[in-house]
N, CA and C atoms as an extended XYZ file, in Angstrom:
531
Properties=species:S:1:pos:R:3:atomname:S:1:resname:S:1:resid:I:1 pbc="F F F"
N      -142.278      -37.521      179.653 N   UNK     1
C      -141.741      -37.269      180.947 CA  UNK     1
C      -142.059      -35.790      180.874 C   UNK     1
N      -142.337      -35.382      182.063 N   UNK     2
C      -142.656      -33.774      182.478 CA  UNK     2
C      -141.366      -33.171      182.001 C   UNK     2
N      -141.538      -31.757      181.656 N   UNK     3
C      -140.128      -30.585      181.854 CA  UNK     3
C      -140.363      -29.395      182.610 C   UNK     3
N      -139.367      -28.867      183.403 N   UNK     4
C      -139.504      -27.899      184.107 CA  UNK     4
C      -138.501      -26.850      183.107 C   UNK     4
N      -138.908      -25.891      183.153 N   UNK     5
C      -137.669      -24.801      182.906 CA  UNK     5
C      -137.962      -23.460      183.526 C   UNK     5
N      -137.179      -22.763      183.809 N   UNK     6
C      -137.256      -21.462      184.480 CA  UNK     6
C      -136.235      -20.342      183.988 C   UNK     6
N      -137.052      -19.368      183.835 N   UNK     7
C      -136.163      -18.259      183.343 CA  UNK     7
C      -136.616      -16.761      184.447 C   UNK     7
N      -135.630      -16.104      184.455 N   UNK     8
C      -135.892      -14.612      184.981 CA  UNK     8
C      -137.120      -14.171      183.766 C   UNK     8
N      -138.045      -13.503      184.594 N   UNK     9
C      -138.964      -12.862      183.719 CA  UNK     9
C      -138.857      -11.814      182.599 C   UNK     9
N      -137.378      -11.202      183.079 N   UNK    10
C      -137.127      -10.288      181.904 CA  UNK    10
C      -135.848      -10.711      181.254 C   UNK    10
N      -136.040      -11.902      181.184 N   UNK    11
C      -134.689      -12.718      180.306 CA  UNK    11
C      -134.976      -14.104      179.417 C   UNK    11
N      -136.032      -13.890      178.630 N   UNK    12
C      -136.584      -15.104      178.534 CA  UNK    12
C      -135.493      -16.036      177.510 C   UNK    12
N      -134.485      -15.627      177.213 N   UNK    13
C      -133.389      -16.749      176.898 CA  UNK    13
C      -132.389      -16.952      177.463 C   UNK    13
N      -132.590      -16.952      179.100 N   UNK    14
C      -131.809      -16.919      179.919 CA  UNK    14
C      -132.053      -18.565      180.962 C   UNK    14
N      -131.617      -19.445      180.748 N   UNK    15
C      -132.205      -20.569      181.395 CA  UNK    15
C      -131.837      -20.805      182.949 C   UNK    15
N      -132.507      -20.557      183.738 N   UNK    16
C      -131.952      -20.530      185.260 CA  UNK    16
C      -132.157      -22.317      185.439 C   UNK    16
N      -132.874      -23.291      185.406 N   UNK    17
C      -133.214      -24.425      185.415 CA  UNK    17
C      -133.794      -25.038      184.386 C   UNK    17
N      -133.251      -26.363      183.726 N   UNK    18
C      -134.157      -27.231      183.229 CA  UNK    18
C      -134.281      -28.536      183.402 C   UNK    18
N      -134.957      -29.261      183.849 N   UNK    19
C      -134.848      -30.568      184.539 CA  UNK    19
C      -136.371      -31.365      184.109 C   UNK    19
N      -136.016      -32.929      184.049 N   UNK    20
C      -137.197      -33.754      183.930 CA  UNK    20
C      -136.912      -34.457      185.034 C   UNK    20
N      -136.475      -34.243      186.198 N   UNK    21
C      -136.284      -35.004      187.393 CA  UNK    21
C      -137.404      -34.275      188.181 C   UNK    21
N      -138.215      -35.792      188.502 N   UNK    22
C      -139.416      -35.427      189.020 CA  UNK    22
C      -139.374      -34.716      190.586 C   UNK    22
N      -138.161      -35.297      191.474 N   UNK    23
C      -138.227      -34.317      192.670 CA  UNK    23
C      -137.739      -33.303      192.599 C   UNK    23
N      -137.249      -32.738      191.067 N   UNK    24
C      -136.430      -31.312      191.170 CA  UNK    24
C      -137.731      -30.741      191.037 C   UNK    24
N      -138.343      -31.116      189.997 N   UNK    25
C      -140.069      -30.496      189.541 CA  UNK    25
C      -140.708      -29.914      190.867 C   UNK    25
N      -140.551      -30.934      191.947 N   UNK    26
C      -141.628      -30.955      192.684 CA  UNK    26
C      -141.060      -29.879      193.926 C   UNK    26
N      -139.279      -29.626      194.307 N   UNK    27
C      -139.192      -29.098      195.081 CA  UNK    27
C      -139.122      -27.609      194.404 C   UNK    27
N      -138.511      -27.349      193.301 N   UNK    28
C      -138.864      -26.060      192.744 CA  UNK    28
C      -140.313      -25.335      192.393 C   UNK    28
N      -141.294      -26.362      192.209 N   UNK    29
C      -142.622      -25.778      192.255 CA  UNK    29
C      -142.836      -25.064      193.403 C   UNK    29
N      -142.822      -26.235      194.548 N   UNK    30
C      -143.002      -25.789      196.065 CA  UNK    30
C      -142.583      -24.755      196.280 C   UNK    30
N      -141.096      -24.280      196.017 N   UNK    31
C      -140.523      -23.014      196.365 CA  UNK    31
C      -141.671      -22.005      195.942 C   UNK    31
N      -142.663      -21.933      195.177 N   UNK    32
C      -143.341      -20.679      194.524 CA  UNK    32
C      -144.436      -21.031      194.871 C   UNK    32
N      -144.871      -22.059      195.664 N   UNK    33
C      -146.077      -22.218      196.384 CA  UNK    33
C      -147.135      -23.269      195.322 C   UNK    33
N      -146.570      -23.575      194.365 N   UNK    34
C      -147.316      -24.445      193.482 CA  UNK    34
C      -146.933      -25.875      193.601 C   UNK    34
N      -147.659      -26.825      193.013 N   UNK    35
C      -147.552      -28.294      193.370 CA  UNK    35
C      -147.521      -29.411      192.181 C   UNK    35
N      -146.886      -30.400      192.313 N   UNK    36
C      -147.009      -31.345      191.239 CA  UNK    36
C      -146.892      -32.694      191.526 C   UNK    36
N      -147.405      -33.498      190.926 N   UNK    37
C      -147.763      -35.137      191.485 CA  UNK    37
C      -147.989      -35.956      189.966 C   UNK    37
N      -148.118      -37.153      190.227 N   UNK    38
C      -148.576      -37.816      189.069 CA  UNK    38
C      -149.809      -38.669      189.393 C   UNK    38
N      -150.601      -39.038      188.305 N   UNK    39
C      -151.822      -40.051      188.919 CA  UNK    39
C      -151.377      -41.345      187.573 C   UNK    39
N      -152.165      -42.265      187.761 N   UNK    40
C      -152.312      -43.301      187.311 CA  UNK    40
C      -153.367      -42.707      185.934 C   UNK    40
N      -152.564      -43.179      184.506 N   UNK    41
C      -153.235      -42.588      183.442 CA  UNK    41
C      -154.276      -43.974      183.035 C   UNK    41
N      -155.468      -43.514      182.176 N   UNK    42
C      -156.174      -44.722      181.664 CA  UNK    42
C      -156.783      -44.276      180.616 C   UNK    42
N      -157.378      -45.142      179.661 N   UNK    43
C      -158.127      -44.960      178.209 CA  UNK    43
C      -158.867      -44.089      178.192 C   UNK    43
N      -158.916      -43.170      177.301 N   UNK    44
C      -159.859      -42.177      176.996 CA  UNK    44
C      -161.328      -42.332      177.272 C   UNK    44
N      -162.148      -41.566      177.098 N   UNK    45
C      -163.741      -41.699      177.555 CA  UNK    45
C      -164.312      -40.333      177.007 C   UNK    45
N      -165.826      -40.345      177.013 N   UNK    46
C      -166.592      -39.501      177.292 CA  UNK    46
C      -166.353      -38.419      178.535 C   UNK    46
N      -167.087      -37.215      178.768 N   UNK    47
C      -166.862      -36.429      179.720 CA  UNK    47
C      -167.094      -37.233      181.148 C   UNK    47
N      -168.334      -37.729      181.168 N   UNK    48
C      -168.889      -38.532      182.224 CA  UNK    48
C      -167.667      -40.217      182.288 C   UNK    48
N      -167.058      -40.536      181.429 N   UNK    49
C      -166.321      -41.268      181.964 CA  UNK    49
C      -164.973      -40.900      182.579 C   UNK    49
N      -164.496      -39.749      182.094 N   UNK    50
C      -163.323      -39.059      182.706 CA  UNK    50
C      -163.619      -39.048      184.152 C   UNK    50
N      -164.810      -38.339      184.136 N   UNK    51
C      -165.083      -37.729      185.712 CA  UNK    51
C      -165.378      -38.706      186.864 C   UNK    51
N      -165.708      -40.173      185.969 N   UNK    52
C      -166.024      -41.145      186.991 CA  UNK    52
C      -164.601      -41.669      187.098 C   UNK    52
N      -163.748      -42.239      186.554 N   UNK    53
C      -162.635      -42.655      186.401 CA  UNK    53
C      -161.627      -41.881      187.413 C   UNK    53
N      -161.756      -40.361      187.554 N   UNK    54
C      -160.600      -39.867      188.575 CA  UNK    54
C      -161.887      -39.277      189.525 C   UNK    54
N      -162.789      -39.465      189.644 N   UNK    55
C      -163.523      -38.891      191.194 CA  UNK    55
C      -162.858      -39.226      192.226 C   UNK    55
N      -161.781      -40.383      192.782 N   UNK    56
C      -161.344      -40.124      193.836 CA  UNK    56
C      -160.100      -39.282      193.756 C   UNK    56
N      -159.456      -39.539      193.056 N   UNK    57
C      -158.293      -38.471      192.866 CA  UNK    57
C      -159.067      -37.045      192.836 C   UNK    57
N      -159.764      -36.863      192.712 N   UNK    58
C      -160.140      -35.141      191.875 CA  UNK    58
C      -161.114      -34.974      193.583 C   UNK    58
N      -161.851      -35.979      194.158 N   UNK    59
C      -162.081      -35.612      195.525 CA  UNK    59
C      -161.420      -35.184      196.598 C   UNK    59
N      -160.288      -35.836      196.708 N   UNK    60
C      -159.385      -35.793      197.264 CA  UNK    60
C      -158.790      -34.210      197.495 C   UNK    60
N      -158.945      -33.353      196.438 N   UNK    61
C      -158.435      -32.360      196.479 CA  UNK    61
C      -159.881      -31.251      196.616 C   UNK    61
N      -160.916      -31.582      196.428 N   UNK    62
C      -162.372      -30.940      196.503 CA  UNK    62
C      -162.775      -30.392      197.683 C   UNK    62
N      -162.700      -28.963      198.075 N   UNK    63
C      -163.468      -28.986      199.581 CA  UNK    63
C      -164.783      -28.164      199.309 C   UNK    63
N      -164.996      -27.268      200.373 N   UNK    64
C      -166.343      -26.647      200.115 CA  UNK    64
C      -166.092      -25.285      199.106 C   UNK    64
N      -166.866      -25.302      198.234 N   UNK    65
C      -167.007      -24.355      197.176 CA  UNK    65
C      -166.295      -24.622      196.074 C   UNK    65
N      -165.705      -25.482      196.255 N   UNK    66
C      -164.646      -25.782      194.490 CA  UNK    66
C      -165.602      -26.309      193.471 C   UNK    66
N      -165.324      -25.931      192.084 N   UNK    67
C      -165.868      -26.256      191.373 CA  UNK    67
C      -165.111      -27.562      190.304 C   UNK    67
N      -165.638      -28.383      189.789 N   UNK    68
C      -164.951      -29.089      188.899 CA  UNK    68
C      -165.433      -29.141      187.512 C   UNK    68
N      -164.628      -29.587      186.718 N   UNK    69
C      -165.051      -29.743      185.157 CA  UNK    69
C      -164.035      -30.135      184.542 C   UNK    69
N      -164.152      -30.894      183.042 N   UNK    70
C      -163.492      -31.254      182.274 CA  UNK    70
C      -163.348      -30.325      181.151 C   UNK    70
N      -161.799      -30.226      180.980 N   UNK    71
C      -161.831      -28.972      179.798 CA  UNK    71
C      -160.965      -29.632      178.254 C   UNK    71
N      -161.595      -28.711      177.465 N   UNK    72
C      -160.726      -29.625      176.089 CA  UNK    72
C      -160.437      -28.798      175.434 C   UNK    72
N      -158.967      -28.808      174.645 N   UNK    73
C      -159.027      -27.643      173.804 CA  UNK    73
C      -159.023      -26.287      173.918 C   UNK    73
N      -158.584      -26.163      175.135 N   UNK    74
C      -158.815      -24.453      175.969 CA  UNK    74
C      -157.866      -23.703      175.502 C   UNK    74
N      -158.123      -22.469      174.774 N   UNK    75
C      -156.899      -21.294      174.659 CA  UNK    75
C      -156.362      -20.990      175.742 C   UNK    75
N      -155.192      -20.528      175.560 N   UNK    76
C      -154.831      -19.863      177.135 CA  UNK    76
C      -153.172      -18.906      176.746 C   UNK    76
N      -153.495      -18.287      175.828 N   UNK    77
C      -151.882      -17.593      175.397 CA  UNK    77
C      -152.274      -16.004      176.023 C   UNK    77
N      -152.797      -15.854      177.179 N   UNK    78
C      -152.769      -14.298      177.748 CA  UNK    78
C      -152.601      -14.829      179.252 C   UNK    78
N      -151.913      -14.177      179.599 N   UNK    79
C      -151.342      -13.807      181.124 CA  UNK    79
C      -152.663      -13.745      182.046 C   UNK    79
N      -152.848      -14.398      183.143 N   UNK    80
C      -154.168      -13.839      183.799 CA  UNK    80
C      -153.609      -14.489      185.097 C   UNK    80
N      -154.736      -14.164      186.101 N   UNK    81
C      -154.350      -14.222      187.693 CA  UNK    81
C      -155.966      -14.622      188.243 C   UNK    81
N      -156.046      -16.017      188.730 N   UNK    82
C      -157.451      -16.612      189.192 CA  UNK    82
C      -157.411      -16.188      190.522 C   UNK    82
N      -158.738      -16.159      191.008 N   UNK    83
C      -159.068      -15.522      192.493 CA  UNK    83
C      -158.800      -16.893      193.248 C   UNK    83
N      -158.598      -17.955      193.099 N   UNK    84
C      -158.156      -18.887      193.929 CA  UNK    84
C      -157.037      -20.025      193.258 C   UNK    84
N      -156.897      -21.239      194.170 N   UNK    85
C      -156.018      -22.172      193.593 CA  UNK    85
C      -156.693      -22.800      192.491 C   UNK    85
N      -156.005      -23.795      191.809 N   UNK    86
C      -156.376      -24.754      190.770 CA  UNK    86
C      -155.658      -25.864      190.314 C   UNK    86
N      -156.271      -26.828      190.591 N   UNK    87
C      -155.524      -28.296      190.232 CA  UNK    87
C      -155.691      -28.605      188.483 C   UNK    87
N      -155.055      -29.036      187.937 N   UNK    88
C      -155.276      -29.406      186.946 CA  UNK    88
C      -154.762      -30.904      186.759 C   UNK    88
N      -155.727      -32.100      186.006 N   UNK    89
C      -155.340      -33.170      186.372 CA  UNK    89
C      -155.253      -33.488      184.579 C   UNK    89
N      -153.933      -33.856      184.117 N   UNK    90
C      -153.601      -34.087      182.458 CA  UNK    90
C      -154.036      -35.351      182.292 C   UNK    90
N      -155.250      -35.478      181.600 N   UNK    91
C      -155.886      -36.631      181.228 CA  UNK    91
C      -155.350      -37.248      179.394 C   UNK    91
N      -155.377      -36.338      178.605 N   UNK    92
C      -154.910      -36.645      177.187 CA  UNK    92
C      -154.239      -35.621      176.916 C   UNK    92
N      -152.934      -35.444      175.971 N   UNK    93
C      -152.406      -34.392      175.497 CA  UNK    93
C      -151.415      -34.013      176.199 C   UNK    93
N      -151.191      -32.888      175.818 N   UNK    94
C      -149.870      -32.386      176.642 CA  UNK    94
C      -149.929      -30.846      176.429 C   UNK    94
N      -149.640      -29.910      177.135 N   UNK    95
C      -149.591      -28.562      177.420 CA  UNK    95
C      -148.362      -27.810      178.292 C   UNK    95
N      -147.988      -26.541      178.173 N   UNK    96
C      -147.157      -25.997      178.908 CA  UNK    96
C      -148.132      -25.218      179.927 C   UNK    96
N      -147.836      -25.037      181.041 N   UNK    97
C      -148.481      -24.172      182.094 CA  UNK    97
C      -147.227      -23.252      182.641 C   UNK    97
N      -147.471      -21.736      182.247 N   UNK    98
C      -146.330      -21.030      182.813 CA  UNK    98
C      -147.113      -20.057      184.056 C   UNK    98
N      -145.971      -20.476      184.840 N   UNK    99
C      -146.189      -19.571      185.854 CA  UNK    99
C      -145.384      -18.620      186.581 C   UNK    99
N      -145.841      -17.405      186.635 N   UNK   100
C      -145.307      -16.185      186.825 CA  UNK   100
C      -145.228      -15.840      188.129 C   UNK   100
N      -144.263      -16.207      188.914 N   UNK   101
C      -144.401      -16.233      190.386 CA  UNK   101
C      -143.052      -15.189      190.727 C   UNK   101
N      -143.382      -14.167      191.557 N   UNK   102
C      -141.860      -13.137      191.563 CA  UNK   102
C      -141.565      -12.816      190.677 C   UNK   102
N      -140.040      -12.648      190.226 N   UNK   103
C      -139.324      -12.527      188.909 CA  UNK   103
C      -139.100      -13.524      188.370 C   UNK   103
N      -139.628      -14.468      188.444 N   UNK   104
C      -139.522      -15.660      187.341 CA  UNK   104
C      -140.483      -16.302      186.996 C   UNK   104
N      -140.351      -17.156      185.939 N   UNK   105
C      -141.458      -17.712      184.580 CA  UNK   105
C      -140.883      -19.206      184.924 C   UNK   105
N      -141.973      -20.233      185.453 N   UNK   106
C      -141.677      -21.567      185.660 CA  UNK   106
C      -142.640      -22.147      184.410 C   UNK   106
N      -142.062      -22.879      183.344 N   UNK   107
C      -143.099      -23.660      182.669 CA  UNK   107
C      -142.871      -24.767      182.454 C   UNK   107
N      -143.931      -25.359      182.626 N   UNK   108
C      -144.015      -27.091      182.981 CA  UNK   108
C      -144.464      -27.645      182.190 C   UNK   108
N      -143.795      -28.233      181.237 N   UNK   109
C      -144.513      -28.913      180.425 CA  UNK   109
C      -145.104      -30.398      180.893 C   UNK   109
N      -146.595      -30.092      180.972 N   UNK   110
C      -147.063      -31.521      181.479 CA  UNK   110
C      -147.927      -32.742      180.295 C   UNK   110
N      -147.990      -33.265      180.675 N   UNK   111
C      -148.501      -34.683      179.952 CA  UNK   111
C      -149.523      -35.544      181.216 C   UNK   111
N      -150.139      -36.459      180.074 N   UNK   112
C      -151.408      -37.290      180.537 CA  UNK   112
C      -150.370      -37.960      182.084 C   UNK   112
N      -151.303      -37.899      182.800 N   UNK   113
C      -150.373      -38.627      184.439 CA  UNK   113
C      -149.924      -37.734      185.191 C   UNK   113
N      -149.764      -36.307      184.609 N   UNK   114
C      -149.350      -35.514      185.653 CA  UNK   114
C      -150.689      -34.685      186.472 C   UNK   114
N      -150.555      -33.839      187.495 N   UNK   115
C      -151.461      -33.090      188.328 CA  UNK   115
C      -150.594      -31.581      188.779 C   UNK   115
N      -150.678      -30.714      188.276 N   UNK   116
C      -149.988      -29.370      188.402 CA  UNK   116
C      -151.501      -28.516      189.214 C   UNK   116
N      -150.730      -28.117      190.406 N   UNK   117
C      -151.330      -26.759      191.136 CA  UNK   117
C      -150.862      -25.566      190.875 C   UNK   117
N      -151.573      -24.888      190.958 N   UNK   118
C      -151.523      -23.284      190.347 CA  UNK   118
C      -151.822      -22.673      191.798 C   UNK   118
N      -151.161      -21.899      192.219 N   UNK   119
C      -151.668      -21.672      193.789 CA  UNK   119
C      -152.519      -19.948      193.270 C   UNK   119
N      -153.166      -19.524      194.360 N   UNK   120
C      -153.756      -18.535      194.250 CA  UNK   120
C      -152.973      -17.272      194.047 C   UNK   120
N      -153.251      -16.395      193.518 N   UNK   121
C      -152.145      -15.237      193.537 CA  UNK   121
C      -151.153      -15.302      192.497 C   UNK   121
N      -150.788      -16.117      191.737 N   UNK   122
C      -149.855      -16.608      190.874 CA  UNK   122
C      -150.365      -16.238      189.430 C   UNK   122
N      -149.849      -15.418      188.791 N   UNK   123
C      -150.223      -15.026      187.469 CA  UNK   123
C      -149.712      -16.331      186.551 C   UNK   123
N      -150.392      -16.562      185.447 N   UNK   124
C      -150.218      -17.850      184.646 CA  UNK   124
C      -150.789      -17.842      183.292 C   UNK   124
N      -150.149      -18.469      182.256 N   UNK   125
C      -150.877      -18.650      180.893 CA  UNK   125
C      -150.737      -20.004      180.694 C   UNK   125
N      -150.933      -20.724      179.353 N   UNK   126
C      -150.446      -22.324      179.078 CA  UNK   126
C      -150.763      -21.976      177.523 C   UNK   126
N      -149.896      -23.014      177.074 N   UNK   127
C      -150.324      -23.072      175.531 CA  UNK   127
C      -149.915      -24.398      175.106 C   UNK   127
N      -150.574      -25.145      174.525 N   UNK   128
C      -150.678      -26.843      174.595 CA  UNK   128
C      -151.163      -27.447      172.863 C   UNK   128
N      -151.149      -28.478      172.747 N   UNK   129
C      -151.905      -29.141      171.606 CA  UNK   129
C      -153.400      -28.935      171.749 C   UNK   129
N      -154.103      -29.308      170.192 N   UNK   130
C      -155.398      -29.541      170.123 CA  UNK   130
C      -156.207      -30.372      171.079 C   UNK   130
N      -155.247      -31.693      171.354 N   UNK   131
C      -156.059      -32.832      172.147 CA  UNK   131
C      -155.840      -33.201      173.532 C   UNK   131
N      -155.624      -31.946      174.035 N   UNK   132
C      -155.267      -31.630      175.372 CA  UNK   132
C      -156.753      -31.651      176.428 C   UNK   132
N      -157.138      -32.526      177.047 N   UNK   133
C      -157.972      -33.186      177.804 CA  UNK   133
C      -157.401      -33.202      179.386 C   UNK   133
N      -157.944      -31.849      180.195 N   UNK   134
C      -157.709      -31.809      181.773 CA  UNK   134
C      -159.058      -32.086      182.634 C   UNK   134
N      -158.736      -32.453      183.909 N   UNK   135
C      -159.828      -32.250      184.638 CA  UNK   135
C      -159.224      -30.959      185.610 C   UNK   135
N      -160.259      -30.057      185.774 N   UNK   136
C      -159.784      -28.858      186.657 CA  UNK   136
C      -160.442      -28.778      187.752 C   UNK   136
N      -159.993      -28.775      189.118 N   UNK   137
C      -160.746      -27.899      190.027 CA  UNK   137
C      -160.306      -26.885      190.815 C   UNK   137
N      -161.178      -25.951      190.786 N   UNK   138
C      -161.092      -24.794      190.872 CA  UNK   138
C      -161.641      -24.567      192.676 C   UNK   138
N      -160.392      -23.976      193.621 N   UNK   139
C      -160.914      -24.012      194.601 CA  UNK   139
C      -161.240      -22.594      195.174 C   UNK   139
N      -161.867      -21.815      195.729 N   UNK   140
C      -162.256      -20.511      196.004 CA  UNK   140
C      -161.414      -19.712      196.658 C   UNK   140
N      -161.205      -18.102      196.308 N   UNK   141
C      -160.213      -17.441      196.332 CA  UNK   141
C      -159.368      -17.881      198.026 C   UNK   141
N      -158.057      -17.582      197.937 N   UNK   142
C      -157.208      -17.827      199.457 CA  UNK   142
C      -156.329      -16.614      199.378 C   UNK   142
N      -155.331      -16.915      200.185 N   UNK   143
C      -154.328      -16.275      200.535 CA  UNK   143
C      -153.301      -15.857      199.393 C   UNK   143
N      -152.366      -15.062      199.118 N   UNK   144
C      -151.764      -14.827      197.827 CA  UNK   144
C      -150.903      -15.912      198.206 C   UNK   144
N      -150.128      -16.503      197.267 N   UNK   145
C      -148.619      -17.418      197.394 CA  UNK   145
C      -147.673      -16.342      198.022 C   UNK   145
N      -147.008      -17.038      198.687 N   UNK   146
C      -145.763      -16.054      198.863 CA  UNK   146
C      -144.644      -15.680      197.728 C   UNK   146
N      -144.357      -14.543      197.710 N   UNK   147
C      -143.374      -14.426      196.360 CA  UNK   147
C      -144.195      -14.309      195.133 C   UNK   147
N      -145.337      -13.857      194.761 N   UNK   148
C      -145.866      -13.925      193.712 CA  UNK   148
C      -146.472      -12.492      193.470 C   UNK   148
N      -145.532      -11.593      193.966 N   UNK   149
C      -146.109       -9.993      193.305 CA  UNK   149
C      -145.600       -9.941      191.959 C   UNK   149
N      -146.173       -9.329      190.643 N   UNK   150
C      -145.688       -9.232      189.817 CA  UNK   150
C      -144.926       -7.883      189.475 C   UNK   150
N      -143.852       -7.753      188.913 N   UNK   151
C      -143.181       -6.651      188.893 CA  UNK   151
C      -143.367       -6.137      187.682 C   UNK   151
N      -143.782       -6.836      186.425 N   UNK   152
C      -144.121       -6.211      185.237 CA  UNK   152
C      -144.845       -7.399      184.570 C   UNK   152
N      -145.798       -6.956      183.617 N   UNK   153
C      -146.926       -7.739      182.916 CA  UNK   153
C      -145.897       -8.309      181.588 C   UNK   153
N      -146.220       -9.574      181.566 N   UNK   154
C      -145.362      -10.430      180.571 CA  UNK   154
C      -146.401      -10.406      179.067 C   UNK   154
N      -145.885      -10.806      178.074 N   UNK   155
C      -146.116      -11.087      176.972 CA  UNK   155
C      -145.750      -12.562      176.640 C   UNK   155
N      -147.052      -13.269      176.969 N   UNK   156
C      -146.743      -14.866      176.921 CA  UNK   156
C      -145.603      -15.072      175.408 C   UNK   156
N      -145.776      -14.847      174.396 N   UNK   157
C      -144.986      -14.863      173.191 CA  UNK   157
C      -143.484      -14.606      173.395 C   UNK   157
N      -143.062      -13.806      174.517 N   UNK   158
C      -141.687      -13.556      174.593 CA  UNK   158
C      -141.035      -15.245      175.055 C   UNK   158
N      -141.687      -16.084      175.674 N   UNK   159
C      -141.057      -17.420      175.995 CA  UNK   159
C      -141.058      -18.342      175.071 C   UNK   159
N      -140.321      -19.238      175.162 N   UNK   160
C      -140.658      -20.452      174.408 CA  UNK   160
C      -141.756      -20.975      174.521 C   UNK   160
N      -142.403      -21.207      173.214 N   UNK   161
C      -143.767      -21.835      173.375 CA  UNK   161
C      -143.664      -23.427      173.346 C   UNK   161
N      -145.173      -24.081      173.458 N   UNK   162
C      -145.163      -25.675      173.373 CA  UNK   162
C      -144.305      -26.080      172.389 C   UNK   162
N      -144.431      -25.968      170.909 N   UNK   163
C      -143.389      -26.826      170.218 CA  UNK   163
C      -142.254      -26.634      170.453 C   UNK   163
N      -141.495      -25.582      170.787 N   UNK   164
C      -140.155      -25.425      171.225 CA  UNK   164
C      -139.419      -26.280      172.107 C   UNK   164
N      -140.424      -25.935      173.672 N   UNK   165
C      -140.081      -26.891      174.922 CA  UNK   165
C      -140.471      -28.206      174.287 C   UNK   165
N      -141.081      -28.868      173.680 N   UNK   166
C      -141.456      -30.097      173.098 CA  UNK   166
C      -140.065      -30.688      172.241 C   UNK   166
N      -139.808      -29.861      171.406 N   UNK   167
C      -138.566      -30.223      170.673 CA  UNK   167
C      -137.052      -30.275      171.673 C   UNK   167
N      -137.066      -29.360      172.139 N   UNK   168
C      -135.958      -29.493      172.948 CA  UNK   168
C      -135.815      -30.449      173.958 C   UNK   168
N      -137.244      -30.975      174.519 N   UNK   169
C      -136.995      -32.110      175.327 CA  UNK   169
C      -136.927      -33.381      174.334 C   UNK   169
N      -137.469      -33.657      173.230 N   UNK   170
C      -137.076      -34.869      172.486 CA  UNK   170
C      -135.905      -34.654      172.020 C   UNK   170
N      -135.336      -33.402      171.943 N   UNK   171
C      -133.966      -33.659      171.342 CA  UNK   171
C      -132.935      -34.129      172.123 C   UNK   171
N      -133.097      -34.371      173.437 N   UNK   172
C      -132.525      -34.754      174.505 CA  UNK   172
C      -131.315      -33.815      175.298 C   UNK   172
N      -131.629      -32.664      174.803 N   UNK   173
C      -130.932      -31.244      175.708 CA  UNK   173
C      -131.417      -31.069      176.694 C   UNK   173
N      -131.202      -31.747      177.794 N   UNK   174
C      -131.708      -31.239      178.865 CA  UNK   174
C      -130.390      -30.680      179.885 C   UNK   174
N      -130.566      -29.695      180.323 N   UNK   175
C      -129.842      -29.060      181.208 CA  UNK   175
C      -130.337      -29.102      182.623 C   UNK   175
N      -129.362      -28.906      183.497 N   UNK   176
C      -129.516      -28.662      184.809 CA  UNK   176
C      -128.954      -27.790      185.453 C   UNK   176
N      -129.490      -26.624      186.313 N   UNK   177
C      -128.766      -25.803      186.187 CA  UNK   177
C      -129.007      -25.426      187.715 C   UNK   177
């Protein structure tokens, strides 16, 4: 089950929201210009098999100038800013995508079957397991997402990582704030 945790960007120990409720995740991410959805999960396969299996889902998000690739085991513990929006279709494994939007950090623990949209103009990083496989759709640059101005640079290690967030979820300690 997907988990969303939100902190102020200057208080990684102060949880503003923690939820596994899909409707609440969609609403909160929508507030910062991001998106979240679920898609049917199939069994693994080669890169070509994955591309073919998810072609319809991916094509529904592809427009002129987009690039599509299958990404495996990608390192990501560095805050960065893409020049366009990006969709991630989680095919296998799990990872936490951190979105630094305005003065908040939204950590989305995604698993197979999740689709996360990172809007243009939102700083982000990720942390996850070695078996992570995603189909990535990059859209060309666009307008910055509202409220995404970064007040301070972050060090990703300041916030709870993948292992800690997975342990919190499995422990059943889900708070809603």
